[in-house]
C-alpha positions as CSV (number, residue, x, y, z in Angstrom):
1,X,0.0,0.0,0.0
2,X,1.2,3.5,-0.8
3,X,2.7,5.1,2.3
4,X,1.6,8.6,1.2
5,X,-1.5,10.2,2.6
6,X,-3.4,10.3,-0.7
7,X,-3.9,6.6,-1.5
8,X,-3.7,4.9,-4.8
9,X,-5.9,1.7,-4.4
10,X,-3.9,-1.2,-5.9
11,X,-6.6,-3.9,-5.8
12,X,-10.4,-4.5,-5.6
13,X,-10.3,-5.6,-1.9
14,X,-8.0,-4.0,0.6
15,X,-7.9,-5.0,4.3
16,X,-6.8,-2.3,6.8
17,X,-6.0,-2.8,10.4
18,X,-6.9,-0.6,13.3
19,X,-9.6,1.4,11.5
20,X,-12.6,2.2,13.7
21,X,-13.8,5.5,12.2
22,X,-13.9,7.3,8.9
23,X,-14.2,11.0,8.1
24,X,-16.2,11.7,4.9
25,X,-15.6,14.8,2.7
26,X,-17.8,15.7,-0.2
27,X,-17.1,17.6,-3.4
28,X,-14.0,19.7,-2.5
29,X,-12.9,20.7,-6.0
30,X,-15.6,20.6,-8.7
31,X,-15.9,24.4,-8.7
32,X,-12.2,25.0,-9.1
33,X,-9.1,24.6,-6.9
34,X,-9.0,28.3,-5.9
35,X,-7.7,29.4,-2.5
36,X,-11.2,30.2,-1.1
37,X,-12.5,26.7,-1.8
38,X,-9.3,25.0,-0.8
39,X,-9.4,26.6,2.6
40,X,-12.7,24.7,3.3
41,X,-11.0,21.5,2.0
42,X,-8.1,22.2,4.3
43,X,-10.4,22.6,7.3
44,X,-12.2,19.4,6.3
45,X,-9.0,17.5,6.4
46,X,-8.2,18.9,9.8
47,X,-11.6,17.8,11.1
48,X,-11.3,14.3,9.4
49,X,-7.9,13.9,11.1
50,X,-9.9,12.9,14.2
51,X,-10.7,9.7,12.3
52,X,-8.5,6.8,11.3
53,X,-8.9,7.3,7.6
54,X,-10.6,9.8,5.3
55,X,-12.9,9.2,2.3
56,X,-13.6,11.9,-0.3
57,X,-16.9,11.0,-2.1
58,X,-16.0,12.5,-5.5
59,X,-15.4,15.6,-7.4
60,X,-11.8,16.2,-6.2
61,X,-11.1,18.4,-9.2
62,X,-12.9,20.6,-11.7
63,X,-11.8,18.5,-14.6
64,X,-9.7,15.3,-14.7
65,X,-6.4,16.5,-16.2
66,X,-3.1,15.5,-14.8
67,X,-2.4,19.1,-13.7
68,X,-5.4,19.3,-11.4
69,X,-5.0,15.8,-10.0
70,X,-1.4,16.7,-9.2
71,X,-2.5,19.9,-7.5
72,X,-5.1,18.2,-5.3
73,X,-2.7,15.3,-4.5
74,X,0.2,17.6,-3.5
75,X,-2.1,19.8,-1.4
76,X,-3.6,16.7,0.4
77,X,-0.1,15.3,1.1
78,X,0.8,18.5,3.0
79,X,-2.6,19.0,4.8
80,X,-3.8,15.5,5.6
81,X,-3.0,13.7,8.9
82,X,-4.4,10.3,8.0
83,X,-4.7,8.1,4.8
84,X,-7.1,9.6,2.3
85,X,-9.1,7.4,-0.1
86,X,-11.3,8.7,-3.0
87,X,-14.1,7.7,-5.2
88,X,-14.7,9.0,-8.7
89,X,-17.1,11.9,-9.2
90,X,-18.5,13.2,-12.5
91,X,-15.8,15.9,-12.6
92,X,-13.1,13.3,-12.0
93,X,-12.5,12.2,-15.6
94,X,-9.4,11.4,-17.6
95,X,-6.4,10.3,-15.6
96,X,-8.3,9.3,-12.5
97,X,-7.0,5.7,-12.3
98,X,-3.4,6.8,-12.9
99,X,-3.5,8.8,-9.6
100,X,-6.0,6.9,-7.5
101,X,-6.1,3.4,-8.7
102,X,-9.2,1.2,-8.7
103,X,-12.6,2.9,-9.3
104,X,-14.6,0.1,-7.6
105,X,-13.0,-1.3,-4.5
106,X,-13.8,-2.4,-0.9
107,X,-12.0,-1.5,2.3
108,X,-12.4,-4.2,5.0
109,X,-11.9,-3.3,8.6
110,X,-12.3,-5.4,11.7
111,X,-16.0,-4.6,12.4
112,X,-17.3,-3.1,9.2
113,X,-16.5,-2.4,5.5
114,X,-16.8,0.3,2.9
115,X,-17.6,-0.6,-0.7
116,X,-16.8,2.1,-3.2
117,X,-18.8,2.1,-6.4
118,X,-18.2,4.2,-9.5
119,X,-21.4,5.8,-10.8
120,X,-19.8,9.0,-12.1
121,X,-21.5,8.5,-15.5
122,X,-24.8,7.8,-13.8
123,X,-24.5,4.1,-14.2
124,X,-23.1,1.5,-11.9
125,X,-20.4,-0.7,-13.5
126,X,-21.0,-4.4,-13.5
127,X,-17.6,-4.9,-11.9
128,X,-18.6,-2.7,-9.0
129,X,-22.0,-4.4,-8.5
130,X,-20.4,-7.9,-8.5
131,X,-17.8,-6.7,-6.0
132,X,-20.6,-5.4,-3.7
133,X,-22.3,-8.8,-3.9
134,X,-19.0,-10.6,-3.3
135,X,-18.2,-8.5,-0.2
136,X,-21.7,-8.8,1.3
137,X,-21.6,-12.6,0.9
138,X,-18.4,-12.8,3.1
139,X,-19.0,-14.3,6.5
140,X,-16.4,-12.0,8.0
141,X,-18.4,-8.9,6.9
142,X,-21.4,-7.9,8.9
143,X,-21.8,-4.1,8.4
144,X,-21.3,-2.2,5.2
145,X,-21.4,1.4,4.0
146,X,-22.0,1.5,0.2
147,X,-20.4,4.7,-1.2
148,X,-20.9,6.3,-4.6
149,X,-21.0,9.8,-6.0
150,X,-24.4,10.5,-7.6
151,X,-27.4,10.0,-5.3
152,X,-30.0,7.2,-5.9
153,X,-33.6,8.4,-6.2
154,X,-34.8,10.0,-3.0
155,X,-37.4,12.4,-1.5
156,X,-35.4,15.6,-1.8
157,X,-33.9,16.1,-5.2
158,X,-34.3,15.0,-8.9
159,X,-30.5,15.2,-9.6
160,X,-29.9,11.4,-9.2
161,X,-29.5,8.2,-11.1
162,X,-32.5,6.6,-12.7
163,X,-34.8,4.1,-11.0
164,X,-33.4,1.5,-13.4
165,X,-29.9,2.0,-12.1
166,X,-31.1,1.9,-8.5
167,X,-32.9,-1.3,-9.3
168,X,-29.5,-2.8,-10.5
169,X,-27.9,-1.7,-7.2
170,X,-30.7,-3.2,-5.2
171,X,-30.4,-6.5,-7.0
172,X,-26.7,-6.6,-6.0
173,X,-27.3,-6.1,-2.3
174,X,-30.8,-7.6,-1.8
175,X,-29.8,-11.1,-0.6
176,X,-27.7,-9.4,2.2
177,X,-29.7,-6.2,2.7
178,X,-29.5,-6.4,6.4
179,X,-25.8,-5.9,6.2
180,X,-26.1,-2.6,4.4
181,X,-26.2,0.0,7.2
182,X,-25.8,3.2,5.1
183,X,-25.8,4.4,1.5
184,X,-23.4,7.3,1.1
185,X,-23.0,9.9,-1.7
186,X,-21.9,13.4,-2.7
187,X,-22.5,15.4,-5.9
188,X,-25.1,17.8,-4.3
189,X,-23.5,20.9,-2.8
190,X,-25.5,20.6,0.4
191,X,-26.5,17.9,2.8
192,X,-29.6,15.8,3.4
193,X,-30.5,12.6,5.2
194,X,-33.2,10.3,3.8
195,X,-34.3,6.7,3.9
196,X,-34.5,4.7,0.6
197,X,-35.4,1.0,0.4
198,X,-35.4,1.1,4.2
199,X,-31.7,2.1,4.3
200,X,-30.4,5.5,5.5
201,X,-29.1,7.6,2.6
202,X,-26.6,10.3,3.6
203,X,-25.7,12.9,1.0
204,X,-22.8,15.2,1.7
205,X,-21.3,17.9,-0.5
206,X,-19.9,20.3,2.0
207,X,-16.1,19.9,1.7
208,X,-15.1,22.8,-0.5
209,X,-17.8,23.6,-3.1
210,X,-20.0,26.6,-2.2
211,X,-23.2,25.5,-0.5
212,X,-26.2,26.1,-2.7
213,X,-29.9,26.0,-2.8
214,X,-30.9,22.6,-4.1
215,X,-34.7,22.6,-3.5
216,X,-37.4,24.4,-1.7
217,X,-36.7,22.2,1.3
218,X,-32.9,22.5,1.3
219,X,-31.7,26.1,1.3
220,X,-28.1,27.2,1.4
221,X,-28.7,29.3,4.5
222,X,-29.7,26.1,6.4
223,X,-26.5,24.1,5.6
224,X,-22.9,24.8,6.7
225,X,-19.7,23.3,5.2
226,X,-19.3,20.0,7.0
227,X,-18.0,16.5,7.0
228,X,-19.5,13.2,8.2
229,X,-17.9,11.0,10.9
230,X,-18.7,7.3,10.8
231,X,-17.6,5.4,13.9
232,X,-18.1,2.1,15.8
233,X,-20.2,2.3,19.0
234,X,-21.4,-0.7,21.1
235,X,-20.9,-3.1,18.2
236,X,-22.8,-0.9,15.8
237,X,-22.0,1.7,13.2
238,X,-23.1,5.3,13.8
239,X,-22.5,8.7,12.3
240,X,-22.4,12.4,13.3
241,X,-22.3,15.5,11.3
242,X,-19.5,18.0,12.1
243,X,-20.2,21.5,10.8
244,X,-17.0,23.5,9.9
245,X,-16.6,26.9,11.5
246,X,-16.1,29.9,9.3
247,X,-12.5,30.0,10.5
248,X,-12.0,26.3,9.9
249,X,-8.3,26.6,8.9
250,X,-5.7,28.9,10.3
251,X,-2.3,27.2,10.0
252,X,-0.7,29.6,7.5
253,X,-2.1,32.8,9.1
254,X,-0.4,31.9,12.3
255,X,3.1,32.1,10.6
256,X,4.3,35.6,11.4
257,X,6.1,36.1,8.1
258,X,3.2,34.8,6.0
259,X,0.7,36.8,8.1
260,X,2.5,40.0,7.3
261,X,3.0,39.2,3.6
262,X,-0.6,38.2,3.2
263,X,-1.8,41.5,4.8
264,X,0.5,43.4,2.5
265,X,-0.8,41.5,-0.5
266,X,-4.4,42.3,0.4
267,X,-3.6,46.0,0.7
268,X,-1.7,46.0,-2.6
269,X,-4.4,44.1,-4.5
270,X,-7.2,46.3,-3.2
271,X,-5.2,49.5,-4.0
272,X,-4.8,48.2,-7.6
273,X,-8.5,47.3,-7.7
274,X,-9.4,50.9,-6.7
275,X,-6.9,52.5,-9.0
276,X,-8.2,50.5,-12.0
277,X,-11.8,51.4,-11.3
278,X,-11.0,55.1,-11.1
279,X,-9.1,54.9,-14.4
280,X,-12.0,53.0,-16.0
281,X,-14.3,55.9,-15.0
282,X,-11.9,58.4,-16.5
283,X,-11.7,56.3,-19.7
284,X,-15.5,56.1,-19.9
285,X,-15.9,59.8,-19.6
286,X,-13.3,60.5,-22.3
287,X,-15.0,58.3,-24.8
288,X,-12.9,55.1,-24.6
289,X,-15.4,52.4,-23.6
290,X,-13.1,49.5,-24.5
291,X,-10.3,50.8,-22.4
292,X,-12.8,51.3,-19.6
293,X,-14.0,47.8,-20.0
294,X,-10.5,46.4,-19.8
295,X,-9.7,48.3,-16.6
296,X,-13.0,47.2,-15.0
297,X,-12.0,43.6,-15.8
298,X,-8.5,44.1,-14.4
299,X,-10.1,45.6,-11.2
300,X,-12.3,42.6,-10.8
301,X,-9.3,40.3,-11.2
302,X,-7.4,42.3,-8.5
303,X,-10.4,42.0,-6.2
304,X,-10.5,38.2,-6.5
305,X,-6.8,38.1,-5.8
306,X,-7.4,40.2,-2.6
307,X,-10.2,37.8,-1.6
308,X,-8.0,34.8,-2.0
309,X,-5.2,36.3,0.2
310,X,-7.7,37.6,2.7
311,X,-9.6,34.3,2.9
312,X,-6.4,32.7,4.4
313,X,-6.2,35.4,7.1
314,X,-9.9,35.7,7.8
315,X,-11.1,34.2,11.1
316,X,-14.8,35.3,11.1
317,X,-17.5,34.5,13.6
318,X,-20.4,32.2,12.6
319,X,-22.4,33.8,9.8
320,X,-25.5,34.7,11.9
321,X,-23.2,36.3,14.5
322,X,-21.0,38.1,12.1
323,X,-23.0,41.3,11.3
324,X,-22.5,42.6,14.9
325,X,-18.7,42.3,14.5
326,X,-18.7,45.1,11.9
327,X,-20.5,47.6,14.0
328,X,-17.7,48.8,16.4
329,X,-15.5,49.9,13.5
330,X,-18.2,51.9,11.9
331,X,-19.2,53.6,15.2
332,X,-15.5,54.4,16.0
333,X,-15.1,56.0,12.6
334,X,-18.1,58.4,12.7
335,X,-18.0,59.1,16.4
336,X,-14.3,59.7,16.9
337,X,-11.7,59.1,14.1
338,X,-13.3,61.0,11.2
339,X,-14.4,64.1,13.2
340,X,-11.0,64.3,14.7
341,X,-9.2,64.2,11.4
342,X,-11.7,66.6,9.8
343,X,-11.1,69.1,12.6
344,X,-7.3,68.8,12.1
345,X,-7.7,69.4,8.4
346,X,-9.8,72.5,9.1
347,X,-7.2,73.9,11.4
348,X,-4.5,73.3,8.7
349,X,-6.4,74.9,5.9
350,X,-7.0,71.6,4.0
351,X,-10.7,71.9,2.9
352,X,-10.7,68.9,0.6
353,X,-9.6,66.5,3.3
354,X,-12.0,68.1,5.7
355,X,-14.8,67.7,3.2
356,X,-13.9,64.0,2.5
357,X,-13.8,63.1,6.2
358,X,-17.1,64.9,7.0
359,X,-18.9,63.2,4.1
360,X,-17.5,59.8,5.0
361,X,-18.5,60.4,8.7
362,X,-22.1,61.1,7.7
363,X,-22.2,57.9,5.6
364,X,-20.5,55.7,8.3
365,X,-23.3,56.8,10.7
366,X,-25.9,55.4,8.4
367,X,-23.8,52.3,7.9
368,X,-23.9,51.7,11.7
369,X,-27.6,52.2,11.8
370,X,-28.2,49.7,9.0
371,X,-25.8,47.2,10.5
372,X,-27.8,47.4,13.8
373,X,-30.9,46.5,11.8
374,X,-29.1,43.8,9.8
375,X,-27.9,42.0,13.0
376,X,-31.3,40.4,12.8
377,X,-30.4,38.6,9.6
378,X,-33.7,36.8,9.2
379,X,-35.8,39.9,9.9
380,X,-33.9,42.6,7.9
381,X,-36.4,44.3,5.7
382,X,-34.6,46.9,3.6
383,X,-35.2,45.9,0.0
384,X,-33.3,48.6,-1.7
385,X,-30.2,50.7,-0.7
386,X,-29.0,53.7,-2.7
387,X,-25.4,55.0,-2.7
388,X,-24.3,58.4,-4.0
389,X,-21.4,57.8,-6.3
390,X,-20.1,61.3,-5.7
391,X,-19.5,61.1,-1.9
392,X,-20.6,57.7,-0.9
393,X,-23.6,58.6,1.2
394,X,-26.1,55.8,1.8
395,X,-29.9,56.0,1.7
396,X,-32.7,53.5,2.0
397,X,-36.2,53.6,0.3
398,X,-37.6,55.7,3.2
399,X,-34.7,58.2,3.3
400,X,-33.8,58.5,-0.4
401,X,-34.0,62.1,-1.7
402,X,-33.9,63.8,-5.1
403,X,-30.4,65.1,-4.2
404,X,-27.8,63.7,-1.9
405,X,-28.0,65.5,1.4
406,X,-24.2,65.6,1.8
407,X,-22.9,66.6,-1.6
408,X,-26.0,67.5,-3.6
409,X,-25.5,64.8,-6.3
410,X,-28.7,64.0,-8.3
411,X,-30.8,60.9,-7.7
412,X,-30.5,59.8,-11.3
413,X,-26.8,59.0,-10.6
414,X,-27.4,56.9,-7.5
415,X,-26.1,53.4,-7.5
416,X,-29.0,51.1,-6.7
417,X,-28.6,47.8,-4.7
418,X,-31.6,45.6,-4.4
419,X,-35.0,45.0,-6.0
């Protein structure tokens, strides 16, 4: 067996000693291997280190080229603390077997087994179904988790294999159905628990891909990034869901040198973002729309760079608790900092600086008031927010005026955010 963390499965049936728990990660890389997504994957690997091994239930990469497989493998080697096994997802095409070995295989432990089946193309391979029957027929196997990527038909989503395919799977396990304790899958960038054919179905896609709405019953706001722990208890096989915190990974930000460099990079990228946007405005006004378009694109690129750097540093509170954390900064600015600097500028005959700070102070006061309302995330009712592009003052539907109360800019120029 490969001694590296990312395992290349050499044969259809592999017996492993001293394995009593598994951490399961779903869909880390199908949306791309960008820093923001990979931070979640890194946090998932840290959480799954509590188990004896890790299983990734598909979509390791956005597309199955050697380049992306090499990236995810190298990253896993550095971040993982236990052996990591994989199954093939619909994004894991091409060179999958060269990196990860068998597509259909079984891991046998002392008290349970995991049978991995490839259904990345929405069909179960005959080789996999015969393997499942073979493992279930063994007298030394009493509890089995059957793992695959695309869900079987269920009560929550339509994005699944056909009833005909599920029938083929049922036929393979039917004679030993009592041994099948869980059906396990990924593919859906969310999480749900169902019962199909009398067997618990656990769908998990919270290991890197952005959580999304998948139905009227499963909303993104109700699901966190997460992994699933399976473990032995009193002779049985149980599971628990472990939600990942918003600051799920902090190893690199704790390095003093990297911390400083990352902060510098964020500042540099955001400065470039701002400069490019300002130049785009100048180009637009002078009649060069193509140049303006280029610089807006460059500005967007610089923003995404800044977001990647900052995502490594960010250690936010849980989402529903986060809005309150922004309020102290806004209050300090409009109550203390900006009036103080405006007064200094006035004393030193610097009217432009005085004007800028006074205008910003007025806007920050509105920011603070809106943030206080938004702390009740579920109950926040402001549908439309207006921003004056001349001075940055903020207004809502109730307070919007024909001219900005700070600088006098006309309403027709306001930037509109909302319905």
